[in-house]
N, C-alpha and C positions, 0 to 999 in steps of 0.2 A: 627344742626349747627347754631350758632347765632353770628353775627359780628356787632358791633356797633361802628361807627366812631364818633370822636369828635375833636374839636380843630380848625376847619376852621374859616374863618372870612374875614374881609376886611383889607388889608394891603397896604401900599404904595410901589412902586417899590424900591427894595433894602432891604426891610424888611424881617422878619423871622416869621415863624409859625411852631408849632410842632403838627402834627396830631397824634392821638391815636386811636387804635382799640382794643376794649375789646372783647375777644373771649370766647365762651363757647359751650358746647355740643359735643366736640370732643377732642381727645388727642392732644392738641395744640403743644406740644413739639415734635411730630412725623412728622410734616408736614412743607414743604416749605410754606411760606406766601408771599403775593404779594400786591402791591399797583397799582391801575389803576386810570386813570382819564378820564372823559368825557368832551371834549372841543367842542366849537362851530365849529372850523375849522377842527379838526382832528378826531372828533368822539371819540370812546373808544380807549384809548392808554395805553399800559402797561408802568408803570413807574419804578418799582423796585421789586426785589425779594430777599429773604433771606432764607438760609437753616436752618434746625432745630437747629443746634449748633451755628448759627451766624458766622460761619467761612467763608461763601461765600455770597457775596452780588453782585447783578447785577443792573445796571441802564441803562435806555435809554440815548442815547448820549446827549440829550437836557438838562438833569439835572445833569450830571456827574460833580463832584466838588462842587455842590451847595446843593444837597440833600443827606441825610444819613439815611439809614434804620436800625432799631434795634428792638430787641425783648426781652421780659422778660418772659421766659417760666414758672417760678414760679408763676407769676401773670397773665399769659396767655394774655399778651398784646403785640401788635405790634405798632411800632412808625415810623413816618417819620419826620425827622428834615429838614425843608426847609429854606435855607438861600439865600440871594441875589435874592429874588423873582422878577420875570419879569411879565409884563402884559400877556404874552403868557402862563404863568403857571395858569391862571384863568381857573377854571373848577370845576366839581364835583368829589371829590376824594373818591375812594372806596378801602377797603381792601378785600382780597379774599383768600379763601382756595380752590384752583382748584382741589386738590385731593379729598376732601370731598364734593365739589360742593356747597360751601357757599359764599355768597356775602353780604356785608353790604348795608345800605341804602344810604350811601354817606354823605360827609360833604363838604359844598361849600367853595371854596377858591377864593377870588376876589382880584386881584392885580391892583390897580388903584390909581392915584393921584387925 
């Protein structure tokens, strides 16, 4: 299992970023996929999950209405569109396949003016 995140960066409050996770080494279209983040105040926090067919998405309350998870099974990619970013969204964001036991190395998101 290999997961490689990209798309993080420094953005001002209210800005947007789109994270991407390139997956390989497993049958991507068979698994739920997840985003987590590691923050200074909350530690490791689950952010979002999406089922194999993209028909079900879940979000932690803190990001509902601002973040949107999606996936492209043909390209084996997972995405997280993050809008109206807040300073408390700052952290290291990981994609994960809990069923196959895979985690990426993370991509840093910093929200600051």
